[in-house]
N, C-alpha and C positions, 0 to 999 in steps of 0.2 A: 631590565634592559641588559644588564651585565650578564644575567643568566642566559639570555638569548644570543650572547656573543657580540652585542653591539660595541664597536670600538669607541674610545674617547668619551665614555659616559662620565659626566661630572658627579661629584659627591652631592648628597642632598643639601648639605650646608652651603656648598658653592651655588647650587641652584637657587636656594632661598636668598642668598646674598645678591645674586644677579637680579632676581625679581625685585628686591628692595631698591637696588640701584636704579633700575628702569622706572619704578614707580616714583621715586624721588625726582627723576628727571622729567618724565612725561606727565605725572600727576594723574588725578588730583589727590591731594593729601587733606585729611580732615583737620579742622581747627576747632579748638575748645571755645565754647560760648557759655556765658552765665546770664540767664535771663533777668528781667527786671523783678521777677518773683523769686529769684534765687535758684532756679532750677538749672542744672548743668546738662549740656548736650554737645554733640560734635556734629559738624556740618562740612560737607564737601563744597568747596567754593563754586558758586554759580558761574562766575566769570571764567574759571578754569574749565568747567564742564562745557560751556558754550564755545570756548576757544578751540576745543577739539573738533568742533564742526568745521571751522575754517581750515584746519590743518588736515582734514580727512578727505582724500580725493573721491571717496564714494558719496560724500555729503555736500561738499563745497559747491559743485556745479548746480545744485538745486536750491541754493539760498537766493531768495528774491529780496533785494534790499530796498526796492522802490515801491511806492504806491502804484498799483496797476489799475488801469481803466480798461474794462473789457465789456463786451456786449452781454456776456454771461457772468454768473457769480458762482465761484466754486471754492474760493480761498479767503482767508481772513484779510490778506493784504489787497483784496479787490473790493472790499466792502466799504460802506459809507463812513464808517467810524474813522478810518485813517484819512479820508479826504477832508474831514472837518477838524482834524487834530491840529493842535498848536504846532506850527512849522518847526519850532525849536526842538520838538520831540520826535521829529521824523529824520530821515536821512539828510545829513547836512551837506554832503559832498557828492559831486559827480565827476567822472573822468572817463575818457575814451581809452580804456586800458589796452586796446589793440593798436591804435594809431599814435596816441600821445599819452602814455600812462603816467607821466610825471606832471602833467598839466591838470591841476585839481581846481575845479570850480566849486565855490561855496555859496550857500544861500546868504542873503543880506550883504553881498559884496557886488560892487559894480563890475560888469563884464562887457566886453565889446563883441558885437556880432560881425559876421562876414561883410555886411554892407556898411560897416562903420558906425552904426547906431549903438547907443549905450542902454543897457538893461540891468536890472537887479533881480536875479532869480530868487524866488521865495519858496518854491517847492519843486521837487523832482518827481516826475511821474513816468510810467511806462505804459504806452498804448499797445493793446493787444488787438491785432486785426482779426477779421473773420476766419482767416486761414492760419492763424497762429503766429503771424509775423509780428515782430516787436520793434517799436520805435520809442526811444527815450526822448522825453520832452521836458521843458521847464516852464512853469507858470511864473511870469516875470512882470515887474513894474517897468514901464518905459521911463527913460530918463532924458530930459532935455539938457544938453550940455553946451555951455558957451566957452569955447576954447580961449577967448580973449580974457575973460574975467575968471575962468575956472569955476564958474557957478553951475551947480548941478541941481535941477529941479525934478523931484520924483513925482510922477503922476499917481499919487496914492489915492486920489479921489476917483480914479478910473478903475474899471475892473481889470483883474489880472489877464495878461495876454499869454497864450500858449504858443511856444515855438519849439521846433525840434532842436535838440542839443547839438546836432551837427552844424547848426548855424553859429554856435559860440566859437569865437576865435581867440580872444585874449582874456586872461584872468586879471584880477585886480593887481596882483604882483607884476604881471607883464606890463600893465599900463603904467604903474608907478615906475618900473624900470625904464620905460620909454619917456619919462618926464612928465606924465600927466599928474595933475593934482585936482582935488575936488573939494569945493566949498558948498556946503548945504545951507539952506535958509533956516531960520530959527524954528519955523513951524514943521520942519522935517522930523520924522520919527527919531527917537533917541538912538536906535541901533545904527543909524547912518553915521554917527560920530565914532563908531567902534569898528573901524576897518584897518587892517584885515580882520577877518573873523577870529575871535579868540581861540577857537579850536584849531585853526590853521597854525597858529603860533605854538600850540601845545603839541600838534602832530609832528612838527619838524619834518615835513615832506612825506610822511607816511599816510596812506589812505585811511579814511575813517568810516566806520559803519555804525548804524543804529539797528540793534536787534530787538525785536519784540518777543516776549516770552509769555507763556501761561504757566502758572504755578498751582499745582494741585495739592491740596491738603485734606487729610481725613484721618479718622481713627481706624486702625487696622489691628486685627489680632495677629500676634507673632507666632501663634500655634496653628498647626494643621488640624488638630483635634478640636472638639467642641468646647473645650475649656478656653475661655477667653483670656488672652494675654494682651492687654491694651497697649498699643503704641500709637503715636501720632506721626504720620509720615508726610514728607514733602517731596514731590517729584516735579521736574521741569520739562518743558517742551519748547522748541524753537518755532515760533509762529511764522518765521520767514521761510519755513519749509512747506512744500505742498502737503495737503491733507493726506494724500496717499502714503507719504513717508511717515507722517505723524501717527499713522495707524500701525506702525511697526514698533515692537518693543525695543529694537535697536536704537531708536531715536528718542526714547524716554530716558531722562537723566535722573538718577537718585541724588537727592540733595541731603536729606537728614531724616532721622527718626529719633523718637524719645518716648520712653514709657512714663515720663514725668512732665515734660514741657507740653504746653498746649499749642494749637495751630498758630495763634497769634504770637507766641513766644518764638516759634520757629520763623515766623515771618519777620520778626525783629532781627534775627540773625541774618536772614536772607537780604534784608534791606541794606546791609553794609556793602553789598556788591551791585545793587541796582539803583539807578537814578540818572537824571539828566547830566550831572556833572561828575559822574564816576566813570572814568575811562580806564580801559584795561589793555594791556599789550597782548598781541597775538601774532600768529603767522598764517598768512594766506597761501595755501599750496597752489592755488590757481594763478595768483599773481607772482608767486615766488618771492615774496617780500614781507617784511613786518608791517603790521597794521595796528591801529587803535580801534577799539569798539566799546560800546556801552550797551547796557541792558535796560529796557523799559518793560515793566510788567503791565500787560494790557488786559488779561483775563484771569479771573480766579474761579476755575471750574471746581465743583464739588457737589455733594448732595445738598438738599435744601437746609437741614439743620446746621450743617457745617458752613454753608454760605451765610446763614443768618448770623452765626458767630463772627465770621469774617467782616460782616457789615456792622458789627456792634448792635445787632438787633435781637430782640427778646424772643422772637419766634411766635408760635401759636399761643403763648401764654399772655400776650399783650392784647390790648384792644385793637391797635393798629398792627395787624398780623402779617403784613406784607413788607418784606425787606426792600422792595423796589419803589413802592409808592405809599401813600398815606391812606390806603384803603382800610376800611374797618371802622371800629368804634365800639361802643357798648352794644350789648345784645339788643337793647331797645332801638338803638340807632341803626344797626345793620338790618333789622327787620322792618324798618320804616320803608315807605315806598322809594324815597330818594336814596337811602342808604343801601337798600337791597339792590337797586338798579346799578349803583356804582360798583358793585362787586363784579359785574360782567365786563368792565372796561378798566384799563389802567387809569389811575387818578393822578393827583398832583405828585410829581416825582420827588423822592427824597433827595436832599443835597448834602454834600459832605460838610460845608460850613455849618449848616443847621445841626447836623449830628454832633460835630465837635462842640458847638455851643451848648447843646443839651447835656453832653457828658460833663463838661466843666460846671454846668449848673447843678448837676447831681453831686459832684464832688464838693461844691460849696454847701449844698443842702446837708450833706453828711456831717459837716462840721458842727451842726446844731444837735447831733446825737439822736435824731428821731428817724428810725428806720422806715416807719410807715410813710413818711413824707417822700423818701427816695423811692420806695416801692410804688407809690402812687404815680410819681413822675415817670417811672419806667413803664408801668402798665399803660398809661395814657399815651405816651409818645412812641412806645415800641422800641426805645433805645435802651440797651443794657450792655455795656461794654465789659467783657470778662476781665480785662486788665484793670480798668477803673474800679470794677467791683471789689477787687482785692484791696484797693486803697480805701474804698467806701466803707468796707467792714472795719478796717483799722481806724478810720476817722471816727466812725460812730462809737466804737468802744472807747477811744481816747477822749472823745467829746463828753461822753457820759461820766467818765472818771473826773475830768476837769470840772464839769458842771457841779458834780457832787461836792468836789473839794472847794469850789469858790462860791457856790450859791446856797447849798442846802446843809452842809455839815457845819454846825455852830462853831466847832473848834478851828476850822480852817477857812471859813467863808471870808469873802472880801470885806475889809474893814468898813467900806462904805455902806454895806448892807446891815451892819450891826447898829447903825444909828436908828433908834426907834422913832425918832421924830420924822424920819424920811418915809413918807406915805404917799399914796395916790400916784399922780402923774410923775412926781419927782422920783419916786422909787422905781416906777416903771422905766423912766429915762435912764437911771443908773443901771438897771438890769439889762436894758438894750445896749448900753455902752459896754458892759461886761461881756455880753453876747458877741459884740463886734470884736472885742479884744481876743476872745477865745477863737473866733473864726479866723482872724488874721494870724494868730499864733499857730493854729493847726495848718493853715495854708502854707506858712513859712516852713513848717515841719515837712509838709508834703513835698514841697519843691526840693528839699534836701534828700529826698528818697528816690531810688535806693542809693545808699551811701557809696557803694562801690562804683556807681556810675557818676554820681554827683562830683566825686573827687577828681574825675577826669575832665570835667568841663572847665575851660579856661576861666580864671578869676574875673576877667573883665567881660565875660560873655553875658548877654542879656538872658540867656537860657537858664542861668542859675536861679533866677527868680520867677521862672515861668512853669506852668503845667505843661509837660513835654510829651509829645507823641513817642511811643515806644517805652518810655519810663512810666507814664501814668495812664495812658490810654492807647488804643489801637494804632499801631504804626502804619497800617494800610491806609488810614485816612489822610495821610500826608505824602504818599508816594507820588512821584512825578508820573503823569500819564495814566493814573489809575483813579477811577471813581467807583468805589466798591459797590455803591448802590446800583449803578448802571452796568458794571462789568462783572457782577456775579450773575452770569447769564443763565437762562432757563436751560437746564440740563435734561435731555430727553430720556436718558436711562432711568433716572430716579423720578422725574416729574411726569413722564408719559408712561414708560413701561411699568415701573413700580408704583406709579401713581394712578393715572386713569385706567390703564390696563388691569391693574390689580383690583381697583374699585369695581370695575365692570364684572370681572371674574367672580369676585366675592358676592356681588349682588345677584349674579346668575346662579351660582352653585348653592347659595343659601335659599333660593326660591324653589328649587326642584327637589323632589324626593329621590330615594335611592334608585328606583327603577328608571327614572328620567336621567339620572347621572350615569347609570350604566349604558343607557342608549347613547348619551353624548360621548362617552368614552369610545364606544365602537365606531361611531361616526367620525370622530377626530382621528382615530387610528386608520380609518379607510381613506383619509384625505390624500389627494394627489399632491406630491411635494416637488415634482419636476418643475423647475422655473421659479421656485421660491428661494428666499434667502436661507431657508432651513434645509435645502436639498442635501446638505452634507450629513444630516442626521434625521431619522424618521420622527414623525409626531407621535409620541408615545401616549396615546389617549388614556389608557388604563393607569399609567403612572400619574398623569396630570390629575385624574380624579381621586386616586388613592391618597395622594399627597397634595391635595388642592390648596391647603393652607400653608404650604412650604415651598411654593414655586419661586423661581428666580427670574431675572430679566429675560434670558433667552427663551424661557418657556412662554412668557407673556408675549414676546415678539412673534413666536410661532402661532400662538392661539389667535391673536388679533388678525392674522392673515387669512384664516379659514373659518373662523367661528360663525360668521354670518350665513354660510352655506348650510349649516346643520340645524338651524333653529326653525323647524317646521314640524307639523303634526303634533306629537305629544310634547314637543319643546316649544310650541308656538306661544309667543308672548310679544305683542306688538311693540310695547315700550322697550323691552330688552333687545328685540330685533333692531329697533331704531338706534338704540345705544351702541350696539356692536357695529352697526353699519357706519355710524359717525366715527366710532373709534378706529375702524379700519381705514376710513378715508383720510383722517388726520394722520395716522401712523405712516401711510404711504407717502404723503407729502413731506413729512418731517425727515424722511430718509433719502431725500434727493441729495445727490452728491454735486450736481450742477444745476443751477437755476438759469434757464435761458431768458425768460421774461419775468423779471422780478416783480413788477407791479401786478401783473396778472396772477402770479403765484401767490403773492401776499393777499390779494383780494380773495382768492379762493380759500386760502388757509384761514383767513379771518371768519369767513362764513362757516367753515367746518368747525372751528373752535367754538363759535357761537352755538352751533347745533349741539355739540357735546354738552355745553353748559346748560342750554335750554332743556335738553332731555333730562339731565340730572335734576333740574329744578322741578320738572313735572313728576319725576320719580320720587324725589325727596327734597322738598324746598330748603331744608336746613343743611344739605350736603355741602353747598358752596361756602357756608359759614364755618362748618366743622372741618373741612378739608381745604387748607390753604393752597394746596397744589393746583386746585382747579382755577382759582383766581390767578395764580402765577402764570398759567398757560396764556393768559391774555397778553403777557409781556413778550411772547415769542415773536410777534410781528415786528416789533422794533428791534429785537435782538438779531433776527435774521437780516434785517436791513443794515444794521450796524456792523455785524461780525461775520456774516456769511451763513451758509447752510448749517442747520442745527447739528449735523453730525461732525462738523469741524471741531466743536468744543464738547462733544460727548465724552464722558469719562470712562467708557468701556475699556480703552487701552490701559488706562491707569489702574483700573481694577484688576486687569489681567497681570499687570506688572507686580501686583502684590504677591503673586506666587513666587517670584524671584526673591522678594524681600523675606518671605517666610522661610525659604530654604536657608538663607543666611541666618535668620533668627534662631532656628532650631539647632543650627550647628554652632551657635555662640554658647559660651559658658554662662551667660546671663549676669555676669558680674559688672560688665560695662557694655551693655547692649548698644547704646548709641555710638560709642567709639568703635566697637568691633564690627558692627554692620557697616558703618561708613567706610572703614578701612577695607573690608572685604569687597564691597561694591566699588570702591575706588580702584582696587586691584583689577576688578573685572573691566572697568572702563579703560584701564591701562592696557590690558591684554587686547581688548576689542580694538583700540586705536592702533596698536602695533600690528596686528594681523591684517587690518583693513588697509594698510599702506600709509597710515598717518605719519606726519612729520613731527619731529621734536628737536629741541635745541640741546646740543651737548654742552658739557662744561667748557669746551674750547670755543663756544659761540657759533658753531656750525650747525645748520639744520640738516637732519638726516632722516631716513626712513628705513624700515626693515628690508632685508634682501628680497630678491625676486622670488626665491623659493618659498619664503614665509608668506608673501603676498598672494602667490598663486594657490597656496594651501587654502586660504579663505575663499578664493574665487571658485575653486574647483571641487570643494568638499561641501555638499549641501548640508551635511550633518552639523558642521561647525556653524554654518550660516543659521541653521535652525536654532541651535543652542544660544546664539547671540541675538536672536530675534530679527535677523535680516531676511527679508523676503525678496528673493530675486524674481523679477517679473518673468513669468513663463512666456517663452517666445511661441505664441500661437499665431499661425498665419491664417488670416481670414480666408475662408473657402477651402482650407486644407481638410483632408479626411484622414481617418485612422482605421487601419484594418483591425479585424477581430483577432484574438489570439489564435495561434495555429490549431489548437484543439477544437475551437469553435468555428474555424474558417470553412466556408463552403463556397462552391463556385458552380456556375451554370452558363449555358450559352444565352445570348440575348433573346433569341426566339422563345426559349423556355421561360425566361424571366418575364417576358412580355405576356406570355399566356398565363403564367401563374399569378401575376399581379393584375391581370385584366387591363393591360395598358393598350391604348390605341395609337397607331402610328401617326395619325393626323394631328393629334393634339399633344403627343408626348415625345416624339422622337425628334430632337433638334437636328438642324441641318448638318452641324459639324459632327454628328454621331455617325453619319453614313461613312462607310469605308472601313469602320472598325467595329460596327455593331454586332457582327456575328462572331466576335472573339469571345474569349472566356471572361466572365464577370464574377466578382465576389461581393458578398454582402458585407458592408463595412460596419464599424462600431459607432462612429460619430462624425459630425462635420463641425467646423469652427465657424461661428457667425462673424459678422463684420465688427462686432464689439467684443470678440474673444469669448463668447459663450460656447460651451461644449453642448451640442445638440444631438441627442441620440434618437433612435427609433422610438416613436411615440411622443416626442417632444413637440410642444406647440410653439410655432415660430411665426414671425412676420417676415415676409420675403418679397423681393422685387421681381416683377415679371414684365417682359417687354410687351408694350402695347401693340395694337394691330399694325401701326405704321412703322414698327421696328426702330423708332427713334427715341422714344421715352420709356421710362419704367413706371409701373404703378405698384403700389404696395398692397399685399394681400395677406390674409391670415390663413394658417393651415397647420396640419399635423404631419410630421415626418413619418412616412410609411417605411421607406427603405433608403439605405445609403448604398449605392452601387459603385464599385471600383473596378476599373479595367485591370486585368492581370498584366497588361503590358506596362502600365505606369499608373501610380496613384494620382498623377495629374489629370488622368482621364477618369473623372468620377461625376456621378449625377445623383441628385437627391430627388426621390419620388415623394411628393407632398400631396396629401389629400386636401383639397381646397375646402375651406369653410367660409361662408358668408356671414358678415356681421349685420344683424338687423338694425333698422333705423330706430327702433324703440327699445328702451331698457327693460330688463326684467322688473316687473312691478314690485316684487317682494324684496329682492336684494339690491336693486338699482345697479345691476351689472349688465354689460353688453352681452347679447345672446348670439351664440355661434350655431349656425345651421349648416349641415353638410351640403356642399356644392355638387354639381353634376359630374365633375371630372377631377382628375388628378393632374398635377403639374410637375414639370421637371426643371430644376435649376441647379446651379453649381456654386458660383461665387456670390450669389445674391441673397443668401440667408442673412437677414438683418440682425435679429436678436430673438432670444427665447422669452416666452411668457408662460404664466401658469393659467390653467383652466380647470374648472371643477365640473363634474357631472351634475346636471340638474336632476337630482334624485326625487324631488317633489313632483316634477312634471312626469318623469319616467316611472314613478311609483316603485322605486327601489326599496327593498326590504332587507331586514337583518336576518341572516340565515347561518346555519352551521356550515363551515367550510374546512373539512379535514380536522386534523388534530392540532392542538396547541403545542408550540415548541418550547422546551425548557432545556437549557444547557445543550442547545443544538440537537436535541433529540425529540422525536415525536412522543407525545404522552397520550393517555387515554382521555384527556380532557378535550372537549370540543372547542373549536376556535370559531367565534362568531364574528362575521364581517358583514359589511353592507354589500350585497350582491347587486351590482349595477346591471340594469336591464339593457337589452340590446339597442334600445332606442337611442340614437345619437343626438342628444341635446345637451349642450354644454354652455357654461357661463364663463366669460373672460374675467379673470380675477383682477379687479382694480385695487384690491387691498394688498397685493403682493409688493414686497419692498424692492425686489430685484427688478431693475429696468423700469421702475415706476414712471420716471420722466419720459422715457422712450415710448412707453405704451400710450401715454396721454398725447404725445406728439403724433403718433400714428393714427389715433382715432379722431373722428369728427368731434368738434368742440361740444356739440349738443349732447354727446354721450358722456362727457366728463365734467361738464359745468356743474358746480355745486348748487344745490337747491336749499334755500333756508328752511329750517324745520318749522319756524314760526313766521307767519306773515305779518302779524301785528305784535311785535315783541313788547312794546311799551305796555299795552293793556294786559298781556299775559304775565309780565313781570309784576304788575300790580296784584294780580290774582295770586301769584306765587308768594309775594311778600305777605299778603293776608293769610295764606295758608301757613307760612312760616311762623307768623305771630301766634296763630292758633296752636300749632305744634309746640311752640315754646311754652305757652300757658299750660298745655297738657303735660309736658315734661316736668315743668316746675311743680305742678300739683302732684304728679306721680312721685317726684323726688321727696316732697314734703311727707306724703303718705308713707313712703318707704322708710324715711328716717323715723317717723312716729312709730311705725311698727317695730323697727329695730330697737328703739328705746324701750318700748313696752316689753319686747322679748328679753332684752338685756336686764331690765328691772326685775323680771320674774326669776331669771336664772342667776343673777348676781347675789352674793351673800349680803346680809343686812349692813355690814360695816364697809361695804364697797359701794361707792357712788356710781350711778349709771353714767354712761358716756354722754357728754354734753351734745346738744343739738348742733348740727352743722360741722361736726368733726370727722365725718366719714370721708375716707380717702376717695379722690376722684381726679381723673386726668382729663375729663372732657371739659371743653371751654363752656359748654352750655350748662353742664352739671355744676360747675364752679360758680355759675351765676346765682 
């Protein structure tokens, strides 16, 4: 900058000093933690990170503090989970910040309404009307009050009454100030005797908020290369923000990383900031005042192995292989008729108290020094806590040493056992007494571990003699508002895309030969992608086939949307076709961003998930036993009801954020990676907050923000927004059109266009076109639909057309032929759409709606509703694979032929119901009978009995094959091994399969 002549350039040291000063003032700063296992890591404070949301003018307006009641479901705070939550863990306070910002109403406090009656609010909710209007309400208990005796009777036996908060007039403090006093009867709830609310006293007039967060944890490589550099990361997201914002990297907060500490150790550090009684200071830029807020962790998203660890679950290595319920058992049990049938539905839910009791029982069992006993308990129950396992290993080792010292070593054994006259039951009683003494001694030792934490517990605390969460087992089992078995929700990226999608792809590609795979590659490459969620990148069929065993989530997401259209002739396989059809149907429903009719949606989804499981059972009866993800899918129904659409808690955005982490990791000197990365990303948060116009508190106690020039830099420079992960919503006006580039722009008079496009005046020329129709018109690039889709020539769209009475509109499907724009003004534009009729019967093979060319074309402007994807029905049109020019490499034509599917001229198309984009709108536009799911099996019970019998037979075959293979291996090893080397013992061959281990 100095070389360019910029005046007043500070020195580099001055720049760094100012950055350090701002970071110390704005935050966050990392703090050192030592885990219960002795591992050290650094963590950015969760409370400081979330406080930045309140002080950020770009984020604060989008925070939704109340439970919302809406006819549709699109967000976590609209789902059933919060409606059934303990009210003490929800938003405690409500205020009308526009009219009376200092009048704070709290739950469990008496308030007076405008008509003079008394109520006690128990929960604050926000009602969302059909047109988006919002009304704040309170669910209240009515109170009968006797002014003479001051006796207050709460109608707790009656249902809660909902009233608008605008009817609340006086708070509890207002009433006390006016001389009211309240005496409750003995049978009244205990909280009635604690008024005012304890948090009101703590807040000292400041508004209070409860923020829900989700905490993502997983193992991540710190390298960009293939060499794995293991780190465990923890990111946070504010669940009070809409899903659209949570899908931006800008709103994902880095908390911690460590190459040494596990996810549960990081969770222990995070727990210091979250909980019902842990309140933090903040500044609300919308209210322009200080606030108090607390953090409640509601969701723990991750992949399935990580979620099992967070649940203290053993994973697929246990008999009860589901972290959510008690499904499973021994192989003989799960292949029985009852056991096999149970895998297709959620069974008895796991509970946190039962898990804690099992972990403590395992710790007690470890004091006896028999590892097999503990392993048997873990396998049978499915509970294996990583933190407790550390102490179990230590207890077993110490128990064996003490037992040897006191019971078996003649020199050191207990004097009572040296008495030779002590025999029989008497000796057994002494041995049991010694066992109990060792058990109590080891449990006392355990409660004093780890020593660096035990010393910080107050001397008079009961915790000193207890087995403690965080110190001895999973801290997540005791967090307020979190049930790890319920709240490790089914994550669709890993469970569906990298689960079912991957299984179906592997089953298909291992079935076909090379010639068939080449045919599939060409067909995939020729798929139409306009209107799909993959429209930003082509479907690279040849790449998919060449690297078919190394595909990632986005590839399976693309494949499931088009695969069903290509399984014909040489790729015909009825079961695989049914499998891909079911896969595509479920995938489309799982990517709904808004669910308008929840009950109908869940009913459809349940049928479709059942179809997937039933088809797999027919293909391979053992698949649902071997692949736990298939059973986990059955929990999606309750998860969506509890927490909203599945994409709300999808982990794709967290996986994307790993790229930012890796950049910091490779620039670290790797001497203190946890500290260095936390500090670097803390500086990033500081910079992001500063340029976004965020407020912070100076040393003088004044709240300030960056100057207007700095704030405008962020708002006006898209490159800075992109680098910080902020996505400014593009302002696309529905019905607006865009001209082609000047080089491609052509124009003609209306008469020439009408003749060239074969348009008829009677049906196509609107009345308001007269008077300017003979002017010059240009061919446009695209039109914007009502839902902000960019629709180009050739795009398939639903559009509205006036009915014959010119009073109502009817919805039609069609394909855009031309976008016509008047040279006078872009406001004068019309879209020529070829009409296609949707037949009443679905295509029998793909179960897709059939599009048939209509007799005419239509013209519309502002009434293009949304885009959809359609595929050519190549089987019906008899399209074939042919050479089409030369293959391109490095943008140059080669001598190699390019093979493509040559679509015949016959216009027969299928409306793609497997497309993820606008999936809900497509189903709303179509008649119900075209989208209603059809069960794959009509008599599931009898079929499941058949599948169970087949599974038992397959299990017998696999066991006999394993025995024969082991016998052959021993014989081969016996011949090859030298005489002085013993052959390998039976049953020691390595295996990771649950069935092989049996």
